[in-house]
N, C-alpha and C positions, 0 to 999 in steps of 0.2 A: 789303154791303161796308162794313167798318169805316172810318170817316172819320178821317183824321189830324188831331189837334187843331191848331187855328190858333194859331201863334205870333205874338204881337204884335210890331210893329216896335219896335226899340230903337236908341238911339244908341250911339256907340262906348263911352261911359263905362258905360252900363248893360250893355253886352256884356262889358266888362272885369269888372264886378262879378259878373255871372252866371258868367264863366269861373273867377273866383277861388273863388266858393262851390261851384261844380261840382267843382273839384279837391278842395276840403275834404271834401265829401260822399263822393266816390269813395275817398279816402284812408281815411276812417272805415269805410266799408262794406267795404273790402278788408282791413281789419285783423281778424285772427282772434284773439280774446282773450276771456277770461272777463268782463272789466269792460265789458260791452255798455252797461249803463245809464250808467256814468261816461263812456264814449266819447261817448254821445249828448249828455250834459250839456255836455261840453267843445266838442263840435261845434257845438251850438246857441249856446253862448257866443261862438264865433268867428263864426258867421253874424251874430249880433247886432252884433259888433265891425265886421265888413265893412259892414253896413248904416249904422251910426252914422257911421263914417268917411266913407262915400260922401255921406251927407246933410250933413256938415259942410264939404264942399268947395265951398261957395258958396251964395248965397241961391237961385239959380235951381233948384238941385237940391232944396232944401228946399220950394220952392213946389209942385213936382209930385211930392212924396214919396209921396202916396197912390197916384198912378197908377204910379209906380216900383215900389212894393210889389205892386200888382196884376199888373203885367207880370212881375215876378220870381217871383211865386207861380205864375203860369200856366206859365212856362217850366220852373221846378223840378218842378212836378207832372207836366208832360208827360214829363219824363225820369225822375223818381225815384218818382212815385206820390204817394200821400197823405202828409200830415204837413207840407206847406209852403203851407198856406193863408195869406191875408193875416193873419188872426187869429193864427195860429202865428208868423209872421214878426214881428208886433208884440210878441208875448210874448218872443221871442229878443232883440229890440232892448231891451225893458224889462229883461230879465234881465242883459244886458250892462251897461246903464246903472247898475243897482243894484250890480253886483259888479265893475265895471272895475278898482277899486283893489286888489281881493283877489287877482287872478290874477297869480301870479309867472312863469308860463310859458304861452304860447298853446297851444291844441290842435294847431295846425299845427306848432308847434315840437316837441310830443311825438311827433307822427307822423314828423317828420324824424329826431328822435333815435332812434326805434324802429329804423331801418335800421342804426344803428351799434351796437346791443346784440348781445351774444353770442347765437348761435343757440340757440333753445330758450327764451329769456326772453320771456314773454308781455307784452302791453301792461299788463295788470293788475299784473304784478310791477313794471313800470317806474313806473306810477302810484303804487304803494305806497311807493316809495322816492324819489319826486320831492319836492323841498323846496317849501314853500308850496302844496301841493296843497289848494286851498280847497273843493272840492266832493266830497261823499261820499254824496249822496242821489240818487234817481232824478229823471228830468226831471218826472214827474208830481208828485212832492213839491215841487219848486221852482216849478212852475206854481201849485200851491195856495199856496205861501208868497208868491208875488207879489201875491196878493189881500190880504195883511195890510198895512195902511197904516203902522202904527207900526214904525219900524225896530228899537226895543228889543224889542218883542213878537215880530217876525218873526225876529230873531236868536235869541231864547230857544227858539222852536219848532224852528228849524233845529238848534241845539245839542242839544236833548233828543231829536229824531227820530234824530240820528246816535248819540248815546250809548246810547239805549235801543232802537235798531233798530226804530222804530215802522214799521208798514206805513202806507200812505197812509190807510186806513180808520181806524187808531188815531190818527194825526195829526189827522184831521178831527174825531174825537170829542173829543180833548183840547182842540182849539181851541174847539169849539162848547160845551164844558162850562166854558170860561173858566179853564183851568188857570193861565194866567199871572196873571190877576187874583186868583184864589184863593190862589196862593202869595204874591203881592206884598203882599196885605192883612195877612199875618202877619209882614211884615219892615219894617225901617227903610229909609231912603232908600239907604243903602249897600247893603243887601241887595237892594233892587230893581235897583240898578245892576249888582250881581253877577249877578242872573238874566239880564240882557241880555248880559253879557260871557262868563259861564262856565256858564250853565244852573243847574240845581238841585244845589247841592253839599250833601252830607249829612255833617255833622261833629258834630252834637248832636241831641238829641230834638226840639227846636223846628223843626229843618229838615225834619222828617217831616210836619209839620202843614199842613193846608190847611182852608179852611172856606168853604162847606159841602163835605162829601163828596157827590158826585153819584152816585146809584145808579139811574139811569133804566134801566139794562140789566137790572134785576131783574124788570121788567114788573109791578111792584105799583102800584096806582092810589092817589093821594092820598085818594080818597073811600072806597076799600074798607076794610073792617074786617079787620085781621089782627093776630096776636099776635107777641110777640117770637120765639117758636119758628118762626112762618111766615117772619119776616124773616131769621132765622138760616139756615133751610133754603134760602131763595132765594139768600142769599149763597153758601152751599156749592155749590149748583147752578151758580152763575156765578163760581166762585172765581178763574178766570184774569182775568176782567174786574175783579173786586174787588181783586186784587193790583195790577193796572195802575192802578186808581184810588188805591190807597193810596200808590203811588209806588216809589222805588227801593229795591232790596235786600231786599224782603220775601219770606220763605218761610213757607208755611202749615204748622203743626205739629198742631194739634188743635182740635176743637170739644167743648164741654162737658167741659173738662179738670177732673177731679175731684181734690181734695185733702181730707185729713181733719185736723181739729184739735179736740182734746178730744172725740173720738167724734162730732163733728158733721162732716157732709160738705158741701163747698162746690163750686160748679162755675163755672168761668170760661167765658163763652160762646165766645170765639175766642182761640186763642193763636197768635202768629206770632213768627218770629225774624227780625231784621234783620241781615244779614251785614255790612253796612257799619259799623253801630255796634256790632255784636257784642253784642246784647242782646235780651232777650225783650220783645215788645209784646203786652199783654193788651188785649182789646176787650170791653167789656160793652155789650149792646144794650138800648136803652130806647125804647119807643114813646110813653110818656107824658111828663109834665113832669119835668124833672130835679129831684131832691131831694138834700138833704145826706146822706141815708142812702145814695143811689147812690155819692156820692163817697166816703163812709166805707167802704163795701164794697169799692170798688176799691183804696183805700188798704190794706186788709187783704190783698187778692189780691197787690198789688205787694210788701208786706212779706214775705209767705210765699215768693214766688219769689226775692226778694233773699236770704233767709236759708236757704232749703232747696233751691232748684233751680239757680240760676245758680252758676257757678264763679268763683273769685277773678279769673280772667283776663277774665271777661266784664263789660261795663258794667251800670249799674244798670237794673232793669226799668222799662219805660215803661207807664203805664196810660192807656187812652183810654175814656171813657164816651161812646159814640156815641148821640146823642139827637135827637128831633124838634125840640125847643126848649130851649136852655139859658138859664140865668139868670146873667149875667155877675157881678152883685154876690154871688150866692149862692156861686159858685165862689171868688171872692176871699176872702170871709169864712170859708169852710169849710176851704180848703187853705192850708197855709203857702207862702210865696213861692217856696221852693226845691223844692216837691213836684214829683215826676216824673209828675204825674197831670194829665190834660187832658180837658176837656169839649169836644166837637165836635159840630156839627150836621150832619144829613144831609138831603138832599131827594131825592125820587123822580122828578124831572123835570129836564130841562136848564135851568140858569138863564139869564136874559137877559143876554147880554154887555154890553148897554147899561147895565143896572142895576149890574152888577159894575164897569164902567169908571167910572160915576158915583161909586160908593162909594170907588174907588181914588182918583179925583181929589179928593174931599172929604177923604179921609184924608191924602193928600199935602199938601194945603193946610194942614191942622191940624198936621202934622209941621214944615212950613216956619215956621209961626207960632211953634211952640215953640222952634225952633232960633234964632230972631231975638233 
């Protein structure tokens, strides 16, 4: 015979808290709509609000807050099943605490408004037209974001996940690869603040650049010997991952793109088109040390595309020499300041976020000293 789970004793205040949350969950579960994930996020936000407001109503409640959460978790689990453990309730409380100022309308308010909408209008339609709708990712996304301590970095990843429709797996990979730090290192202080407020905006060629490019998904070992052709073939086999790593707006056009000049044939390793900048982006792969000949060759490729391939309506071609190790002084002395050619390093393993954060901190300190 199946035993009925024991419900712990609770005072009247806890019973009221349970009743309020119980009504909220029932309203959410009874709502038939396509925006299930969004309903869950708003519901969990409201659960967090109820818990925080309950705890703020006197020191005595704060003192036995842990026991209250345990009691609440047992009662909710007994009625609604999994998903309401003490750990999850703490996450909901933390979620509300972080985002309390963003919410223009409570989830319960949305559910109440739902009954006043014309027949046939789904909750997802309502959410799409609600002003100040702050949440657009799944609860799993937000749980991951809660683990990011820096508010600026957390804001950046939330914006980018929304704009680029990242799956949770893609979000984790971008965070683990230090995307925020790699983009920030190529920007000034205003650019870093813009990353936190607006995400990665692409308005010129430099906005596309990050360093290093992380190609751990290729499965190539740092110790293994491979040729530039091997590197190119690995990229083509993982082209979707490579496009994600390149960033926003990239479309793949060709590999080993041939053009002929004075009866000589030349081949560009990889040709992309960026629909945001409306320009061609050429990539030449180098596994050895960067040389001035590599930069000169890319300058020739870019000149050819600018003069014979791109249309007048398109922006200037961008050239990127992707190398294992670049020489900054060599790049500066070889290329004119206004050159649309860039040397960028790649690595075949995920970088240490700690090292990237340290570099960013050192760079920021240098920038502040210059501004003084």
